MIVEXRO-465369 format. One record per residue (C-alpha): z, y, x; residue number from 0. Coordinates in pm, 1 decimal. Each point is the difference from the previous one (the first is absolute). Layout:
<recs>
((Z,Y,X),NUM)
...
</recs>
This chain:
<recs>
((-1942.0,709.3,-1274.4),0)
((308.1,-74.7,212.5),1)
((210.2,-36.5,-313.9),2)
((-244.6,-251.1,-146.3),3)
((-1.4,-196.4,323.7),4)
((379.3,-16.4,15.6),5)
((23.4,-111.8,-362.1),6)
((-253.5,-273.0,74.2),7)
((209.2,-109.2,298.8),8)
((302.8,-22.4,-230.4),9)
((-177.3,-286.8,-177.5),10)
((-136.1,-168.9,311.8),11)
((180.1,-323.7,84.7),12)
((-163.9,-4.5,342.0),13)
((122.8,348.3,87.0),14)
((341.3,-85.1,-140.4),15)
((31.8,-304.5,227.5),16)
((-103.5,203.7,303.5),17)
((239.0,289.6,-61.9),18)
((300.7,-195.8,-124.8),19)
((-9.0,-241.8,292.8),20)
((-32.0,271.1,264.9),21)
((309.1,7.0,225.4),22)
((-27.6,379.8,7.9),23)
((20.6,54.6,-376.0),24)
((363.8,-62.6,-90.9),25)
((155.2,311.3,153.5),26)
((-261.8,224.3,-160.5),27)
((39.7,-161.2,-342.4),28)
((373.6,66.6,9.9),29)
((-76.0,370.4,-17.4),30)
((-140.9,-45.0,-350.5),31)
((158.1,-323.7,-129.3),32)
((373.0,-66.9,3.5),33)
((98.6,-301.3,207.7),34)
((360.5,13.1,-126.9),35)
((4.1,155.2,-345.4),36)
((379.5,36.5,-17.5),37)
((11.5,185.9,331.2),38)
((-292.2,228.1,-86.6),39)
((132.3,82.6,-347.6),40)
((343.1,72.1,149.2),41)
((-143.8,238.2,258.0),42)
((-208.8,187.5,-253.5),43)
((279.6,39.9,-253.6),44)
((239.7,122.6,270.2),45)
((-248.5,280.6,62.3),46)
((3.0,100.2,-365.6),47)
((-325.8,-168.7,-94.1),48)
((-66.5,-216.4,-305.5),49)
((-197.3,-323.5,25.7),50)
((-258.6,-202.0,-190.1),51)
((-34.5,-348.1,150.5),52)
((-303.7,-223.9,-38.1),53)
((-4.8,-368.9,84.3),54)
((-353.9,-35.8,131.3),55)
((-221.9,-256.3,-163.4),56)
((-275.3,7.0,-260.4),57)
((-281.1,-202.3,-154.6),58)
((222.4,-291.0,-106.2),59)
((-214.4,-292.9,-115.2),60)
((250.7,-231.4,-169.9),61)
((313.8,24.3,-212.7),62)
((223.4,-157.4,262.6),63)
((-90.1,270.7,250.4),64)
((63.6,266.0,-265.3),65)
((347.0,-143.8,-64.4),66)
((64.0,2.1,374.4),67)
((-95.5,368.5,9.7),68)
((250.2,71.7,-277.1),69)
((262.5,-180.6,205.7),70)
((-73.9,223.4,299.5),71)
((59.8,309.0,-213.8),72)
((323.5,-135.0,-146.1),73)
((125.2,-64.0,353.7),74)
((-111.5,348.2,102.1),75)
((201.3,163.4,-278.2),76)
((321.5,-130.6,156.6),77)
((-81.7,190.3,320.6),78)
((-58.3,340.3,-160.6),79)
((241.2,276.0,-104.6),80)
((15.3,145.4,-348.9),81)
((-259.5,273.8,-35.0),82)
((-259.2,-195.2,196.0),83)
((-336.2,-100.5,-144.8),84)
((-212.9,-311.1,42.5),85)
((-377.6,24.7,-4.9),86)
((-171.6,-298.7,-160.4),87)
((-366.2,-100.7,2.2),88)
((-80.7,-192.8,-316.8),89)
((-253.3,-225.9,171.6),90)
((294.7,-133.5,201.0),91)
((155.0,-93.9,-335.6),92)
((-311.7,-177.6,-126.7),93)
((-200.1,275.4,-172.2),94)
((-334.2,-157.8,90.0),95)
((118.0,-324.6,-157.9),96)
((140.9,149.8,-317.0),97)
((120.6,340.5,-115.5),98)
((271.2,-177.5,-197.7),99)
((119.1,-179.5,315.9),100)
((15.8,325.8,196.1),101)
((186.5,171.1,-283.5),102)
((261.5,-275.1,-19.5),103)
((55.5,3.0,375.4),104)
((20.7,379.2,9.0),105)
((250.1,-13.9,-286.5),106)
((224.7,-227.0,207.7),107)
((-6.6,243.6,292.4),108)
((58.3,306.2,-220.4),109)
((299.4,-160.8,-171.8),110)
((161.6,-98.4,330.1),111)
((-72.9,341.0,155.2),112)
((146.8,185.0,-297.0),113)
((329.5,-187.4,39.8),114)
((23.6,134.6,356.3),115)
((-98.8,360.6,-71.7),116)
((-338.9,-49.4,168.5),117)
((-332.6,109.7,-145.4),118)
((-334.3,-180.6,5.8),119)
((-340.8,160.4,52.5),120)
((-316.7,-194.6,-78.3),121)
((-242.1,58.1,284.2),122)
((-374.3,60.1,-35.8),123)
((-261.9,-234.7,141.0),124)
((-373.5,-64.0,-32.2),125)
((-172.8,183.9,-285.6),126)
((-47.3,-313.4,-212.0),127)
((378.2,-47.4,-22.4),128)
((71.0,350.8,-130.9),129)
((-33.5,-76.2,-375.8),130)
((240.9,-294.0,38.5),131)
((236.2,212.2,207.7),132)
((32.2,267.2,-268.0),133)
((21.4,-253.2,-282.9),134)
((290.3,-176.3,172.4),135)
((164.1,334.2,75.9),136)
((-21.8,115.0,-362.1),137)
((154.2,-328.4,-118.4),138)
((281.5,9.8,256.3),139)
((89.1,362.0,-79.6),140)
((108.6,-103.1,-348.4),141)
((291.2,-192.3,155.2),142)
((26.0,164.2,341.1),143)
((-71.3,372.1,-47.9),144)
((36.7,82.3,369.1),145)
((-269.7,-236.0,126.0),146)
((-254.3,205.0,193.4),147)
((-372.8,-32.9,54.2),148)
((-254.9,121.5,254.7),149)
((-301.9,216.7,-79.4),150)
((-276.7,36.3,259.1),151)
((-185.9,330.3,7.3),152)
((-320.7,-150.0,143.7),153)
((-64.7,-153.9,-342.9),154)
((-172.9,237.9,-244.5),155)
((227.3,-96.0,-290.8),156)
((316.5,84.6,194.5),157)
((61.9,323.4,-189.0),158)
((-30.4,-183.4,-333.7),159)
((255.9,-253.4,126.0),160)
((238.9,279.7,91.7),161)
((-35.1,165.5,-339.1),162)
((102.1,-325.9,-170.9),163)
((306.9,-60.0,216.7),164)
((237.5,255.3,-147.2),165)
((362.5,-79.7,81.4),166)
((-93.8,-261.6,261.3),167)
((64.6,-19.2,371.6),168)
((-345.8,51.1,152.6),169)
((-83.3,-46.2,367.9),170)
((-313.5,201.1,67.1),171)
((-198.9,-104.6,307.4),172)
((-357.4,46.8,120.1),173)
((-79.5,-372.1,2.2),174)
((-87.6,-248.6,272.6),175)
((-269.2,-205.6,-173.1),176)
((-359.8,37.7,-117.3),177)
((-147.5,-6.1,-350.0),178)
((-337.1,53.9,-172.0),179)
((-34.1,363.7,-100.3),180)
((316.0,102.8,184.3),181)
((35.3,320.8,197.5),182)
((-84.3,-61.0,365.3),183)
((-7.0,349.0,151.0),184)
((344.6,112.7,121.9),185)
((-39.8,339.2,-167.3),186)
((-72.0,-161.8,-338.3),187)
((298.3,-234.3,34.0),188)
((222.6,294.4,90.9),189)
((-121.2,206.3,-296.4),190)
((71.4,-293.6,-229.5),191)
((345.4,-31.8,156.8),192)
((78.7,363.8,-73.7),193)
((-122.9,-29.5,-360.1),194)
((228.7,-299.1,-47.0),195)
((290.7,183.7,163.7),196)
((-40.8,289.8,-243.1),197)
((18.6,-237.8,-297.1),198)
((303.5,-184.6,133.6),199)
((195.8,308.5,105.9),200)
((-67.1,181.7,-327.9),201)
((79.7,-303.6,-215.0),202)
((296.6,-230.1,-58.4),203)
((-75.6,-261.7,265.6),204)
((202.2,-35.9,318.7),205)
((-254.7,69.0,277.4),206)
((21.6,-199.8,322.9),207)
((-226.8,187.4,238.6),208)
((-133.1,-262.4,239.2),209)
((-191.1,177.9,274.9),210)
((30.9,111.9,362.5),211)
((-258.4,275.3,-42.1),212)
((169.6,331.4,92.7),213)
((-216.1,202.2,-239.6),214)
((72.0,-229.8,-294.8),215)
((370.3,5.2,83.3),216)
((-3.2,380.3,-18.0),217)
((-191.5,-8.4,-328.6),218)
((248.4,-249.1,-145.5),219)
((292.3,223.4,93.9),220)
((-168.1,303.4,-156.8),221)
((-85.1,-185.7,-321.6),222)
((356.2,-132.9,-26.8),223)
((135.5,353.4,30.4),224)
((-242.3,131.8,-261.0),225)
((103.6,-279.4,-236.4),226)
((368.5,78.2,51.5),227)
((76.4,-332.9,165.5),228)
((287.0,-6.9,247.3),229)
((38.9,-253.3,281.0),230)
((113.0,-267.8,-245.5),231)
((-310.4,39.8,-216.8),232)
((-243.7,-168.6,235.3),233)
((-13.6,-169.7,337.9),234)
((-223.0,-29.7,302.2),235)
((-101.0,-345.2,118.7),236)
((-124.4,-85.5,348.4),237)
((-77.5,-317.8,187.6),238)
((235.1,-151.8,253.4),239)
((-110.8,95.6,350.4),240)
((-224.8,289.4,-103.5),241)
((117.6,359.9,51.4),242)
((370.0,-94.3,31.5),243)
((87.8,350.5,122.8),244)
((-149.9,150.3,-315.7),245)
((198.2,-244.1,-211.7),246)
((321.7,119.3,162.8),247)
((-101.7,365.4,-23.6),248)
((-62.7,-20.2,-374.0),249)
((323.5,-191.5,-58.6),250)
((187.4,252.2,213.1),251)
((-112.7,286.4,-222.6),252)
((138.0,-179.5,-306.3),253)
((-308.8,-179.8,-128.4),254)
((9.1,-358.6,-118.2),255)
((-204.9,-209.7,242.2),256)
((-61.2,-370.7,-52.6),257)
((-141.7,-212.8,280.4),258)
((-226.1,-291.3,-93.1),259)
((117.9,-290.8,215.9),260)
((-222.7,-309.8,15.2),261)
((127.9,-321.9,151.6),262)
((-102.6,-362.7,26.6),263)
((-243.4,-209.9,198.2),264)
((-306.5,78.2,-215.5),265)
((-43.2,344.9,156.8),266)
((-366.7,-8.6,101.7),267)
((-168.1,126.2,-324.8),268)
((262.6,272.6,-34.7),269)
((-43.9,122.7,355.0),270)
((-380.6,7.4,-22.5),271)
((18.7,212.4,-315.3),272)
((227.5,244.3,181.0),273)
((-257.4,21.9,279.4),274)
((-272.4,66.8,-259.9),275)
((201.4,280.5,-158.4),276)
((68.3,191.6,320.4),277)
((-231.5,-35.9,302.8),278)
((280.2,138.2,217.1),279)
((196.6,-315.7,-78.5),280)
((-289.8,-206.2,133.3),281)
((-9.2,208.5,318.0),282)
((372.4,-53.2,54.6),283)
((-31.2,-372.8,-69.0),284)
((-287.9,-53.1,243.3),285)
((157.6,217.4,267.4),286)
((324.8,-194.3,-28.9),287)
((-180.7,-332.8,31.8),288)
((-200.6,115.7,302.7),289)
((306.6,140.6,173.8),290)
((163.9,-343.4,-24.4),291)
((-303.1,-196.2,107.4),292)
</recs>
C-alpha cells in the first residue's frame, strides 16, 4: 500500500511543487542525486567504483525537447572517463512520440559514447514502454553490440526477456513501477529475480546485478561461482547514496561494482520511486526533513 502511494505521489504535480520548493529538501536530495556530477564521479572512481550516470528527465512531449535531452547526454559524455556507462530513458528521447525518433536519438548517443570508450544502457520505465524499449535495443545492438538494456523482475515476462538476450549486457532490477498482472508481493518479485539471475548467469549475457538486497547479492555471488564466472564476468550495480559501505566492501574484495548516479533538476519522480522501493529510504528522508525544520 505504501509503495502504491509513493508511486502515485511521483505523478502528483501538487506534491512535486510542495516537496521541490521546500527549503529543507536540497540537502537531503544531494544524498541521492549528484549536484556536481564531475565531482561525484571523480570521488567514486578514486574509490575503485564504476559509474552509470543518468541525466534525469522523462516523458518528453515534443521533438525539440528530445533533441535537448540528446544534447545533455552529449555534454555529459565529455565529463566521464572511459569505462563509464550512461543510463538513458527512451521517453526522454521521444519514445512516446515515435519509436523511430527515439531510435535515431539513441543512435546519436551510442555513436558518441562508443568513440569515448563509454557504454550506454537503455533504462526501463512504465510497462507500456517495454515493447518499444526492447525493439529499439534489438535494432541498436546490430550496430552497437555493447548497448545494454534493463529487465525488471516484477514483470511476469522478465524471464522470457532474459532468455532472449544472449550475449547482451543486461541490468536486472526488481522494478519501480506498476503494471497490470505484475508481481506485487515482495516474495514473488524476489523469486522472479532469482529465476532471471539463473538464466543470465548460466547463459552468454553479461549480468548487471542491480539490487541492494543482501540475500539476492549472496545468491548472485553463488550463481556466478557455479557458472564459472570470475569478477570480470558480471557486476553489481547500486544506487548512489544507498548502502555506500556495502559498495566499497564489495569493490574491496575484488568485485566489479557500478554506482548508478542520477543528476539534473528533474529529480522528483526519481526520488519518489526510490522511496517506493525501500521504505527505509522514506524514513530517512522524512527524518532528515524534520530535523532541519
